[in-house]
N, C-alpha and C positions, 0 to 999 in steps of 0.2 A: 334152782341150784346153779351157781355161777361156775365158770371154767376152773377157777382156783379150787373150789370145793370138789369138783369132779376129779381134778388131778390128784388131790389129797386122797380121796377114796380109792381111785383106780390104782394108786401106788401103795395103798395100805399104810399111809402115814398118819400118825397122831398129829394133833395141832402142835405139840411140842417138837416133834421130829421135823415137821415142815418149817417151823420157825427157825430151828437150828440150821436147816439146809439153806435157807435164804438169808440168815443173819438178821432176823427181826425178832421182836418180842412175841411170845405166845399169845397174849391178849390181843395184840394188834392183828396177828394172823387169823385168830378166831373171828374177830369182828369183820375182817375182809372176807373170809370164807362164808360167813353168814349174812353178808350184805348189810351189816349193822353200821358200817362206816365207809364213807367214800375213800377210795384208794388214791393216795397222792401220786403225782406223776413220778416222783422218785421211787416209790414202792412198786409202781407198775414196771418201771425199768428194771428194778431188781428181780421181780418175779419173772420177767421175760428173760433176762440174762441167765438166771439160775435154773429155771424150769422149762424154758422154751415156749411158754404160752404166748400166743400172739398179742402184741400191744393193744390192738383194737378190741380184743375180748374184754379188757378191763375198762377202758375209757375211750369209747369210740368218738366222743366229742373232741378228744385231744389227739388221737392217733387214727388216721384213716388208713384203710387197706391200700396197699400199693397198687392193686388193680384199679381201684377207684380213682387214684391220683393221676392216672395217665389218660 
């Protein structure tokens, strides 16, 4: 289970409610939650900005942890 799905469950959100919260489509959010589709960099930024989930949780190959960067 990825961090997006953990967030959805922990906050009692449906896929529809989560999609509305982040301004994305329900099918896209469902695929991201279920690891059925690679999350684009733009979507990662949107999830991070709207939900506060760390960038590296979604795409560690694109976003490295600040502690590792120093």
